[in-house]
C-alpha positions as CSV (number, residue, x, y, z in Angstrom):
1,M,0.0,0.0,0.0
2,D,1.5,3.4,-1.0
3,R,1.3,6.6,1.1
4,R,-1.4,8.1,-1.1
5,T,-3.7,5.1,-0.8
6,A,-3.2,5.0,2.9
7,I,-4.1,8.7,3.2
8,K,-7.3,8.2,1.2
9,I,-8.3,5.3,3.5
10,L,-7.5,7.0,6.7
11,G,-9.0,10.4,5.8
12,T,-7.3,13.7,5.1
13,T,-8.4,15.3,8.3
14,I,-6.0,13.3,10.5
15,P,-2.8,15.2,11.4
16,S,0.3,14.3,9.5
17,L,2.0,13.0,12.6
18,Y,-0.8,10.4,13.1
19,L,-0.7,9.5,9.4
20,S,3.0,8.9,9.3
21,T,2.8,6.9,12.5
22,R,0.0,4.7,11.2
23,I,1.6,4.1,7.8
24,S,5.1,3.3,9.1
25,A,3.5,1.0,11.7
26,M,1.9,-1.2,9.2
27,E,5.0,-3.4,8.9
28,T,7.1,-2.3,11.9
29,W,4.9,-2.1,14.9
30,A,7.3,-4.0,17.1
31,K,10.3,-1.9,16.2
32,V,8.8,1.6,16.6
33,P,8.9,3.0,20.1
34,F,5.7,4.4,21.6
35,K,5.0,8.0,20.7
36,P,2.6,10.3,22.5
37,D,-0.4,9.8,20.3
38,W,-3.3,7.3,20.3
39,I,-2.3,5.5,17.1
40,S,1.1,4.7,18.4
41,L,-0.3,3.6,21.7
42,E,-2.4,1.0,19.9
43,K,0.7,-1.2,19.8
44,Y,0.1,-1.9,23.5
45,R,-0.7,-5.4,24.6
46,V,-2.0,-6.2,28.1
47,P,0.7,-8.3,29.9
48,E,-0.1,-11.9,30.8
49,W,0.5,-11.3,34.5
50,F,-2.4,-8.8,34.6
51,Q,-4.7,-11.1,32.7
52,D,-3.8,-13.8,35.2
53,A,-4.1,-11.7,38.3
54,K,-7.9,-11.1,38.5
55,F,-7.9,-9.6,42.0
56,G,-6.2,-6.6,43.6
57,I,-6.5,-4.7,46.9
58,W,-6.4,-0.9,46.9
59,A,-5.6,1.5,49.8
60,H,-7.6,4.5,48.8
61,W,-6.1,6.3,51.8
62,G,-4.9,9.8,52.3
63,P,-5.6,13.0,54.3
64,Q,-9.3,13.1,53.3
65,C,-9.6,10.0,55.6
66,Q,-8.5,12.1,58.6
67,P,-11.9,13.7,59.3
68,E,-13.6,10.3,58.8
69,R,-16.5,12.0,57.0
70,G,-16.5,10.4,53.5
71,D,-15.4,11.0,50.0
72,W,-14.5,14.3,48.4
73,Y,-14.1,16.0,51.8
74,A,-11.6,18.6,50.7
75,R,-14.2,19.9,48.2
76,G,-17.4,19.4,50.3
77,M,-16.0,21.2,53.3
78,Y,-16.2,24.4,51.2
79,Q,-19.8,23.9,50.1
80,E,-21.9,26.1,52.4
81,G,-24.8,24.2,54.0
82,S,-23.5,20.7,53.1
83,D,-23.0,17.9,55.7
84,Q,-19.3,18.1,55.4
85,Y,-19.3,21.9,55.8
86,H,-21.3,21.7,59.0
87,Y,-19.1,18.8,60.2
88,H,-15.9,20.8,59.4
89,I,-17.1,23.9,61.4
90,E,-18.0,21.7,64.4
91,K,-14.7,19.7,64.3
92,Y,-12.1,22.2,63.1
93,G,-13.6,25.7,62.7
94,H,-14.6,27.8,59.7
95,P,-12.9,27.1,56.4
96,S,-11.7,30.7,56.1
97,V,-9.6,30.0,59.2
98,F,-9.0,26.2,59.1
99,G,-8.8,25.0,55.5
100,F,-7.9,21.6,54.0
101,K,-4.2,22.4,54.2
102,D,-4.7,22.5,57.9
103,V,-6.5,19.1,57.8
104,I,-3.3,17.8,56.1
105,H,-1.3,19.2,59.0
106,E,-3.5,17.2,61.4
107,W,-3.0,14.0,59.5
108,K,-0.1,12.0,61.1
109,A,-0.8,8.4,60.0
110,E,0.5,7.4,63.4
111,K,-0.9,3.8,63.4
112,W,-0.1,3.0,59.8
113,N,1.8,-0.3,59.5
114,P,2.1,-1.3,55.8
115,E,3.8,-4.6,56.7
116,T,1.0,-5.9,58.8
117,L,-1.7,-4.7,56.4
118,M,0.0,-6.3,53.4
119,D,0.0,-9.6,55.2
120,L,-3.7,-9.3,55.5
121,Y,-4.1,-8.3,51.9
122,K,-1.8,-11.1,50.6
123,N,-3.9,-13.7,52.4
124,T,-7.0,-12.7,50.3
125,G,-5.3,-14.2,47.2
126,A,-4.9,-10.7,45.7
127,Q,-2.2,-10.6,43.1
128,Y,-1.6,-6.9,43.1
129,F,-1.8,-3.9,45.4
130,M,-2.7,-0.3,44.6
131,A,-1.6,2.7,46.6
132,L,-3.1,6.2,46.4
133,A,-0.3,8.4,45.1
134,N,-2.4,11.6,45.2
135,H,-6.1,12.5,45.1
136,H,-8.0,15.5,43.8
137,D,-6.8,17.2,47.0
138,N,-3.4,17.5,45.2
139,L,-1.2,16.3,48.0
140,D,1.5,13.9,46.7
141,L,1.9,10.9,49.0
142,Y,5.5,10.5,47.9
143,R,8.8,12.4,47.9
144,S,8.5,14.9,45.1
145,T,11.0,17.6,43.9
146,N,8.3,19.0,41.7
147,H,5.6,19.6,44.3
148,K,6.4,20.9,47.7
149,W,3.0,19.8,49.1
150,N,3.9,16.1,49.7
151,S,3.6,13.7,52.6
152,V,7.4,13.8,53.3
153,N,7.3,17.5,53.9
154,V,3.9,18.0,55.6
155,G,1.3,15.9,57.4
156,P,2.7,12.5,58.4
157,K,6.3,13.4,57.2
158,K,6.4,9.9,55.7
159,D,6.9,8.5,52.2
160,I,3.6,6.7,52.0
161,V,4.1,5.3,48.5
162,Q,7.5,3.9,49.3
163,G,6.2,2.2,52.4
164,W,3.4,0.5,50.5
165,A,5.8,-0.4,47.6
166,N,8.3,-2.1,49.9
167,A,5.7,-4.1,51.7
168,A,3.9,-5.2,48.5
169,K,7.1,-6.2,46.5
170,K,8.5,-8.1,49.5
171,R,5.4,-10.4,49.3
172,G,5.6,-10.9,45.6
173,L,2.6,-8.7,44.8
174,K,2.6,-6.4,41.7
175,F,2.5,-2.8,42.8
176,G,0.3,0.0,41.5
177,V,-0.3,3.7,42.1
178,S,-3.4,5.7,41.5
179,V,-3.1,9.2,40.3
180,H,-6.1,11.6,40.6
181,A,-4.5,15.1,40.9
182,A,-5.1,16.3,37.4
183,H,-8.5,17.6,38.4
184,A,-7.4,19.8,41.4
185,W,-7.7,22.9,39.1
186,T,-11.5,22.7,39.0
187,W,-12.2,20.3,41.9
188,Y,-11.0,22.8,44.5
189,E,-12.9,25.7,43.0
190,T,-15.3,25.6,46.0
191,G,-12.3,26.9,48.0
192,Q,-12.6,30.2,46.2
193,R,-16.0,30.8,47.7
194,A,-17.3,32.6,50.8
195,D,-20.3,32.1,52.9
196,K,-23.4,33.9,51.6
197,K,-25.0,34.3,55.0
198,G,-24.2,34.0,58.7
199,P,-21.4,35.5,60.9
200,Y,-18.8,34.8,58.2
201,K,-20.8,36.2,55.3
202,E,-18.5,37.2,52.4
203,V,-15.3,36.2,54.3
204,P,-13.3,34.3,51.7
205,Y,-12.3,30.7,52.4
206,D,-8.6,29.9,52.5
207,G,-8.6,28.9,48.8
208,H,-7.6,32.5,48.2
209,Q,-4.6,32.5,50.5
210,T,-1.0,32.9,49.2
211,K,2.5,32.3,50.4
212,A,2.6,35.8,52.0
213,D,-0.4,34.9,54.3
214,G,1.7,32.1,56.0
215,K,4.1,34.3,57.9
216,G,4.3,33.1,61.5
217,K,2.1,30.1,60.8
218,W,2.9,26.4,60.6
219,W,2.9,26.6,56.8
220,E,5.3,29.5,56.5
221,G,7.3,29.1,53.3
222,Y,4.6,27.1,51.6
223,D,2.3,28.6,49.0
224,P,-1.4,27.4,49.4
225,Q,-1.8,28.1,45.6
226,D,0.6,25.3,44.9
227,L,-1.8,23.0,46.7
228,Y,-5.2,24.5,45.8
229,A,-4.3,25.8,42.3
230,Q,-7.0,28.5,42.5
231,N,-5.3,31.6,41.1
232,H,-7.7,31.5,38.0
233,P,-11.2,32.4,37.0
234,L,-14.0,30.0,38.0
235,S,-15.5,27.6,35.6
236,R,-18.8,28.8,34.1
237,G,-21.6,27.6,36.4
238,S,-19.3,26.5,39.2
239,E,-21.6,28.0,41.8
240,Q,-23.8,25.0,41.0
241,D,-21.9,22.0,42.5
242,H,-23.1,19.5,39.9
243,T,-21.2,21.2,37.1
244,I,-18.0,19.5,38.2
245,H,-19.3,16.2,36.8
246,Q,-20.5,17.9,33.5
247,Q,-17.1,19.4,33.1
248,W,-15.0,16.4,34.1
249,H,-14.0,15.6,30.5
250,W,-12.4,19.1,29.9
251,D,-14.9,19.9,27.2
252,V,-14.2,23.5,26.4
253,D,-17.8,24.1,25.3
254,S,-19.0,23.1,28.9
255,G,-17.4,26.3,30.3
256,V,-14.7,24.5,32.2
257,S,-11.7,26.6,33.3
258,I,-8.8,25.5,31.2
259,P,-5.6,24.8,33.3
260,S,-2.5,26.8,32.5
261,Q,0.4,25.2,30.6
262,A,2.5,25.4,33.7
263,Y,-0.1,23.5,35.7
264,C,-0.2,20.7,33.0
265,E,3.6,20.5,32.8
266,N,3.9,20.3,36.5
267,F,1.4,17.4,36.7
268,R,3.4,15.6,34.0
269,N,6.7,16.1,35.8
270,R,5.3,15.0,39.1
271,T,3.8,11.8,37.5
272,V,6.9,11.0,35.5
273,Q,9.0,11.3,38.7
274,L,6.6,9.0,40.5
275,I,6.9,6.4,37.7
276,D,10.7,6.7,37.5
277,N,11.4,6.6,41.2
278,Y,8.9,4.0,42.4
279,N,8.7,1.7,39.3
280,P,5.0,0.8,39.6
281,D,3.6,-2.1,37.6
282,I,0.2,-0.3,37.2
283,V,-0.7,3.4,37.0
284,Y,-4.4,4.1,37.5
285,F,-5.7,7.4,36.2
286,D,-9.0,8.7,37.6
287,D,-9.6,10.5,34.3
288,T,-11.6,10.1,31.1
289,A,-9.0,8.4,28.9
290,L,-5.8,10.1,30.1
291,P,-5.1,13.1,32.4
292,L,-6.0,16.5,30.9
293,W,-6.9,15.0,27.6
294,P,-7.9,16.6,25.1
295,I,-6.9,20.1,26.3
296,S,-3.3,18.9,26.8
297,N,-1.0,16.1,25.5
298,V,0.7,15.5,28.9
299,G,-1.3,12.4,29.5
300,L,-0.1,10.9,26.2
301,D,3.4,12.0,27.1
302,I,3.2,10.1,30.4
303,A,1.8,7.0,28.8
304,A,4.4,6.9,26.0
305,H,7.2,7.4,28.6
306,Y,5.8,4.7,30.9
307,Y,5.5,2.1,28.1
308,N,8.9,2.9,26.6
309,K,10.5,2.7,30.0
310,S,9.0,-0.8,30.5
311,A,10.0,-2.0,27.0
312,K,13.6,-0.8,27.6
313,E,13.8,-2.7,30.9
314,N,12.1,-5.9,29.5
315,S,13.8,-6.6,26.2
316,G,11.2,-4.8,24.2
317,K,8.2,-6.2,26.0
318,V,5.8,-3.9,27.9
319,E,5.0,-5.4,31.3
320,V,3.0,-2.5,32.8
321,V,-0.6,-1.4,32.8
322,I,-2.4,1.9,32.6
323,N,-6.0,2.1,33.8
324,G,-8.3,4.8,32.4
325,K,-12.1,5.4,32.3
326,I,-14.8,6.0,29.7
327,L,-12.6,4.8,26.8
328,D,-13.6,4.6,23.2
329,E,-12.8,1.5,21.1
330,Q,-9.4,2.8,20.1
331,Q,-8.4,3.9,23.6
332,R,-9.3,0.4,24.9
333,K,-6.5,-0.9,22.8
334,C,-4.1,1.6,24.3
335,M,-4.7,0.8,28.0
336,V,-7.0,-1.2,30.3
337,W,-10.5,0.1,30.7
338,D,-11.6,0.6,34.3
339,I,-15.3,0.7,35.3
340,E,-16.0,2.5,38.6
341,R,-18.4,0.7,40.9
342,G,-19.9,-1.4,38.1
343,Q,-19.7,-4.3,35.8
344,S,-20.0,-5.1,32.1
345,N,-22.8,-7.4,31.2
346,K,-20.9,-9.4,28.6
347,I,-17.5,-11.0,28.0
348,E,-15.3,-8.1,26.9
349,P,-12.8,-8.8,24.1
350,Q,-10.1,-6.8,25.9
351,P,-9.1,-7.4,29.6
352,W,-10.7,-4.8,31.8
353,Q,-11.1,-3.9,35.5
354,T,-13.8,-2.8,37.8
355,C,-12.9,-0.9,41.0
356,T,-15.1,-0.7,44.1
357,C,-14.9,-0.2,47.8
358,I,-16.1,-2.1,50.8
359,G,-17.5,1.2,52.1
360,A,-16.7,4.8,50.9
361,W,-13.7,5.7,48.9
362,H,-12.5,7.8,51.8
363,Y,-13.1,6.6,55.3
364,D,-16.6,7.4,56.7
365,R,-17.2,6.6,60.3
366,R,-21.0,6.6,59.8
367,I,-20.7,3.5,57.5
368,Y,-18.8,1.7,60.2
369,D,-21.3,2.7,63.0
370,N,-24.3,1.7,60.9
371,N,-22.8,-1.6,59.7
372,L,-23.1,-0.7,56.0
373,Y,-19.9,-2.4,54.7
374,K,-20.4,-4.8,51.8
375,S,-20.2,-8.4,53.0
376,A,-17.6,-10.9,51.9
377,K,-20.3,-12.7,50.0
378,T,-21.2,-9.6,48.0
379,I,-17.5,-9.0,47.1
380,L,-16.9,-12.6,46.1
381,H,-20.0,-12.7,43.9
382,M,-18.8,-9.5,42.2
383,L,-15.3,-11.0,41.8
384,I,-16.7,-14.2,40.3
385,D,-18.9,-12.3,37.9
386,V,-16.2,-10.0,36.8
387,V,-13.6,-12.7,36.2
388,S,-16.1,-14.7,34.1
389,K,-16.3,-11.7,31.8
390,N,-12.5,-11.3,31.3
391,G,-12.1,-8.7,34.0
392,N,-10.3,-8.0,37.2
393,L,-11.6,-6.6,40.5
394,L,-9.7,-3.9,42.4
395,L,-11.1,-3.7,45.9
396,S,-10.5,-0.7,48.2
397,V,-10.4,-1.6,51.9
398,P,-11.1,1.5,54.1
399,L,-8.5,2.7,56.5
400,R,-9.0,5.2,59.2
401,G,-7.1,8.5,59.1
402,D,-4.5,7.1,61.5
403,G,-3.8,4.3,59.1
404,S,-5.4,1.5,61.0
405,I,-8.1,-0.9,59.7
406,D,-11.2,-1.2,61.8
407,D,-12.5,-4.6,63.0
408,K,-15.5,-4.7,60.7
409,A,-13.5,-4.1,57.5
410,Q,-11.0,-6.7,58.7
411,F,-13.8,-9.2,59.2
412,V,-14.9,-8.7,55.6
413,V,-11.3,-9.1,54.3
414,E,-10.8,-12.3,56.4
415,G,-14.1,-13.7,55.0
416,I,-12.8,-13.2,51.5
417,S,-9.5,-14.9,52.5
418,S,-11.3,-18.0,53.8
419,W,-13.2,-18.6,50.6
420,M,-10.2,-17.8,48.3
421,K,-7.9,-20.2,50.2
422,V,-10.1,-23.0,49.0
423,N,-11.3,-21.8,45.6
424,S,-8.9,-19.3,44.2
425,E,-7.7,-21.6,41.5
426,A,-11.1,-21.2,39.8
427,L,-10.3,-17.5,39.3
428,I,-6.6,-16.7,39.4
429,G,-4.9,-17.5,36.0
430,T,-8.2,-18.4,34.3
431,R,-9.8,-17.1,31.1
432,P,-13.5,-16.8,30.1
433,W,-15.4,-19.7,28.6
434,H,-17.5,-19.1,25.5
435,I,-20.3,-17.8,27.7
436,F,-19.9,-16.2,31.1
437,G,-22.8,-17.9,32.8
438,E,-26.4,-18.7,33.2
439,G,-29.2,-17.9,35.5
440,P,-31.8,-15.2,36.3
441,A,-29.4,-12.5,37.4
442,Q,-28.0,-11.9,33.9
443,E,-31.5,-11.2,32.6
444,H,-31.7,-8.1,34.8
445,A,-28.1,-6.8,34.3
446,P,-28.2,-2.9,34.5
447,E,-26.6,-0.7,31.8
448,L,-23.5,1.3,32.5
449,H,-23.6,5.0,32.9
450,A,-20.6,7.4,32.5
451,Q,-17.7,5.7,34.2
452,G,-19.8,2.9,35.7
453,F,-22.1,3.2,38.7
454,N,-24.4,0.2,37.9
455,E,-23.2,-1.7,41.0
456,G,-26.0,-3.2,43.1
457,K,-28.7,-2.2,40.6
458,G,-29.2,-5.6,39.1
459,K,-31.0,-8.7,40.5
460,P,-29.1,-10.3,43.4
461,F,-27.3,-13.6,42.7
462,T,-28.9,-16.8,44.0
463,S,-28.0,-20.5,43.8
464,D,-29.7,-20.5,40.4
465,D,-26.9,-18.4,39.0
466,F,-23.7,-19.9,37.6
467,R,-20.5,-18.4,36.2
468,F,-17.9,-20.2,34.2
469,T,-14.1,-19.9,33.9
470,T,-11.4,-22.0,32.2
471,K,-7.8,-23.0,32.6
472,K,-6.2,-25.3,30.0
473,D,-8.5,-28.3,29.8
474,I,-10.4,-27.5,33.0
475,L,-13.8,-25.9,33.2
476,Y,-14.8,-24.3,36.5
477,V,-18.5,-23.9,37.3
478,L,-19.1,-21.5,40.2
479,R,-22.5,-21.8,41.7
480,M,-23.5,-18.7,43.6
481,G,-24.6,-19.0,47.2
482,R,-26.0,-22.3,48.7
483,S,-29.1,-24.2,48.3
484,E,-31.2,-26.8,50.1
485,E,-31.6,-28.7,46.9
486,K,-29.8,-32.1,46.7
487,T,-28.5,-31.5,43.2
488,I,-26.9,-28.8,41.1
489,T,-28.3,-28.5,37.6
490,V,-26.3,-26.7,34.9
491,L,-28.2,-26.3,31.6
492,S,-25.2,-25.0,29.6
493,L,-23.4,-28.4,30.1
494,A,-26.0,-30.6,28.6
495,K,-24.8,-33.2,26.0
496,N,-24.4,-31.6,22.6
497,A,-24.7,-28.1,24.1
498,Q,-22.4,-25.5,22.4
499,N,-18.7,-26.0,23.2
500,T,-19.6,-28.8,25.7
501,K,-17.7,-32.1,25.6
502,V,-18.4,-35.3,27.4
503,I,-17.6,-34.8,31.0
504,K,-15.2,-37.4,32.5
505,N,-14.7,-36.2,36.1
506,I,-16.0,-33.6,38.5
507,K,-14.6,-32.5,41.8
508,I,-15.9,-30.0,44.3
509,L,-13.1,-27.7,45.5
510,G,-12.6,-28.2,49.2
511,Y,-14.2,-31.6,49.2
512,N,-12.1,-34.8,48.9
513,G,-14.8,-37.4,48.3
514,P,-16.3,-38.7,45.1
515,V,-18.9,-36.7,43.2
516,Q,-21.7,-38.4,41.3
517,F,-23.2,-36.7,38.2
518,K,-25.3,-37.3,35.1
519,Q,-24.9,-35.5,31.8
520,D,-27.9,-35.8,29.4
521,H,-29.4,-33.8,26.6
522,H,-31.2,-31.6,29.1
523,A,-28.5,-30.6,31.6
524,L,-25.6,-31.6,33.7
525,I,-27.0,-32.8,37.1
526,V,-24.5,-33.1,40.0
527,E,-25.4,-34.8,43.2
528,I,-24.4,-32.8,46.3
529,P,-22.6,-35.2,48.7
530,K,-24.5,-35.6,51.9
531,D,-21.4,-34.9,54.0
532,L,-20.5,-31.7,52.1
533,I,-20.8,-28.5,54.1
534,Q,-21.8,-26.0,51.4
535,D,-20.1,-22.6,51.4
536,E,-22.6,-19.8,51.7
537,N,-20.6,-17.7,49.2
538,A,-20.2,-20.1,46.3
539,T,-19.6,-23.8,45.4
540,V,-17.0,-24.6,42.7
541,L,-17.2,-27.6,40.4
542,K,-13.9,-28.5,38.8
543,I,-14.7,-30.3,35.6
544,T,-12.4,-32.3,33.2
């Protein structure tokens, strides 16, 4: 194919850089290093280790856990009349006097023990661990020469990411970092406000403060604007709190305030330093596609740098993963699609991931007090369903502000561990069958919205629901929950059913005795041994 023909096929509106990359790549994909554009990033292939891993644990933990009042605290505390605003005034004082920078100062992480916690996580059968590297609150939880507001300089005075990395790698877990700080520019805009009524009416919150205001205070020498990034006009409609979601994608037409070039470049430099100094196996971006796309190319710069670094260190093979949200078909070839608090309702052609939390993303004491954590059973059913559809589950386990895990969260984690010790082989290292399952729950699978958020909106799993996974010549059938029935009936494994062979042997994981079964043209019928104590979470048939 000559260049003129290629241009005609690809379309003349594509920039020449994209065209030249596409054309040259037709025969030399493997030889061309990754460039900071989507066409070049299509060369990416998800590493085998991630496809095998299936399950990861996430410590979505930082200074916003210190107040123990839920997610997005550093934004909500500046929203007059909100629950977090009233809570903040009662606990700390008015946000014109005591801002989020001061919450950071209170955060000491004095009970944080990454070694003990990692032992707990490792026992769940998780294959990777994710650490929060920064959130929208813009505090880096690692040593950074590009951002003075980091956890080594302020707050706990500890390198949080390094502590997590050491503990994870020591136990053979792959290590990831999640990066959320690209949105601080608009996310902190509530900090520019002032009360509209009451004794502090029209007194600006501390989002307006500058380095000069710190003289004689604990933060002397630090510029709050380096943290809050609010020396800019507000986004259009920002007085209405819901506009943050409408402007999340940096769509200029939405009226979003466009970050400065210096802000974008600083974000890139901070993230590249994180990658180079801590060598993560995964970088999770809490962004549509890549950070600051499409108003800036810094996200593409970071991705190309990360993949090229891995290829150089692994004889040309990329062994790292990038997670991104709300990806189009092209972008799903360039990284791993992450669905937040939700699941796909089909087997996805590309490996994917869902992320969820036992409670809230940032610690919320009310969830603990009211016994509102997800159960181990709920998490395991979610994990089984996701794996059957070619996905991984990344589970956040809440930590208090001081870095300790509460007894109820630990109980859930230990419940997951108990089941996984017996049954993990049916998930770890597996691949989907030709169908993901059968049963009534799949008939009521909810649709995805935005980055996910269909979790818990479908029909609950029952013992009539099955999920399938494979490993070499083995088929695993995972029956959800338990039943008083004396048999297990699987319609998809009837004789002559699609992709079904004659079954030679069946074992039940965790049970050493013989298992009787019958396979006819209607179904596979497995007798439940009388002395089998059924697991309330799921029973696994191992079929050869």
